[in-house]
C-alpha positions in Angstrom: 87.3 83.1 173.1 91.0 82.1 173.0 92.3 78.6 173.5 94.4 78.5 176.7 98.1 77.7 176.6 98.6 74.1 177.6 102.3 73.9 177.9 104.8 76.3 179.3 106.9 78.1 176.7 110.5 77.3 176.6 112.5 80.5 177.1 116.3 80.9 177.3 117.3 81.8 180.8 120.6 83.1 182.2 121.2 79.5 183.4 121.5 78.4 179.8 118.4 76.3 179.3 117.5 75.2 175.8 115.6 77.3 173.3 112.9 76.1 170.9 113.1 79.1 168.5 116.0 81.0 166.9 117.2 84.2 168.3 118.9 87.0 166.5 120.5 90.1 167.8 119.4 93.6 167.0 122.2 94.0 164.6 121.3 90.8 162.8 117.7 91.9 162.6 118.7 95.3 161.2 120.9 93.5 158.6 118.0 91.4 157.5 115.7 94.4 157.3 118.3 96.4 155.4 119.0 93.6 152.9 115.2 93.4 152.3 114.9 97.1 151.6 117.9 97.0 149.3 116.6 93.9 147.5 113.3 95.7 146.8 115.2 98.8 145.6 117.3 96.5 143.4 114.1 95.1 141.8 112.7 98.5 141.0 116.1 99.8 139.8 116.4 96.8 137.4 112.9 97.5 136.1 113.9 101.1 135.4 117.0 99.8 133.5 119.6 101.6 135.7 122.3 99.0 135.3 125.1 100.9 137.0 123.0 101.8 140.1 121.7 98.2 140.2 125.3 96.9 140.3 126.1 99.0 143.4 122.9 97.9 145.2 123.5 94.3 144.3 127.0 94.5 145.8 125.6 95.7 149.1 122.8 93.1 149.2 125.5 90.4 148.6 127.6 91.8 151.4 124.7 91.8 153.8 123.3 88.4 152.8 126.5 86.6 152.0 125.3 85.6 148.5 124.4 87.3 145.2 120.8 88.5 145.1 118.4 87.0 142.6 117.9 89.4 139.7 114.7 89.6 137.7 115.1 89.9 133.9 114.6 93.5 132.8 111.2 93.9 131.3 109.5 96.9 129.8 109.3 99.7 132.4 105.8 100.6 133.5 104.9 104.1 134.7 108.3 105.7 135.1 107.1 108.3 137.6 105.5 105.6 139.8 108.7 103.5 139.7 110.9 106.5 140.6 108.6 107.3 143.5 108.7 103.7 144.7 112.5 103.6 144.4 112.8 106.9 146.3 110.6 105.5 149.1 112.6 102.3 149.3 115.9 104.2 149.3 114.6 106.4 152.2 113.7 103.2 154.2 117.2 101.8 153.5 118.7 105.1 154.6 116.9 105.0 157.9 117.9 101.4 158.7 121.5 102.0 157.5 121.7 105.0 159.9 120.3 102.8 162.7 123.0 100.2 162.2 125.7 102.9 161.4 126.4 101.5 157.9 127.9 104.5 156.2 128.4 102.8 152.9 124.8 101.9 152.5 123.6 105.2 153.9 125.6 107.1 151.3 124.3 104.7 148.5 120.7 105.2 149.7 121.1 109.0 149.9 122.6 109.0 146.3 119.7 106.9 145.0 117.1 109.2 146.7 118.7 112.2 145.0 118.8 110.5 141.7 115.2 109.4 141.8 114.1 112.9 143.1 115.9 114.4 140.1 114.3 112.0 137.7 110.9 112.8 139.1 111.5 116.5 138.7 112.6 116.1 135.1 109.5 113.9 134.4 107.3 116.6 136.0 109.0 119.3 133.9 108.6 117.2 130.7 105.0 116.6 131.5 104.3 120.3 131.9 105.6 121.1 128.4 
């Protein structure tokens, strides 16, 4: 069913043997994950046309990645409610990872974005009810 392993894997030991794959610490892995969530939130924020919020998110992505994030040109926004729900979910994911790595700046930013998108969804629901 499975092909047997023919060579022994190379694993880093306490003795300092060589490694054939890159290693990252838990902190580095959380940084990568957090930057990914923020980059996705940035894309949705750009699509919604929220320039001020996008600038703050882009600054945090740049801090985590060490380079400015690629920005998509702003196009016509699709379903605003769906975009706000997506942005709220992405901000919630960023908040969880920021809390795991004790990044207060990003945690505050993510919580503010969650509040803003929740308020936007509520106002869209009220406008739709009229």
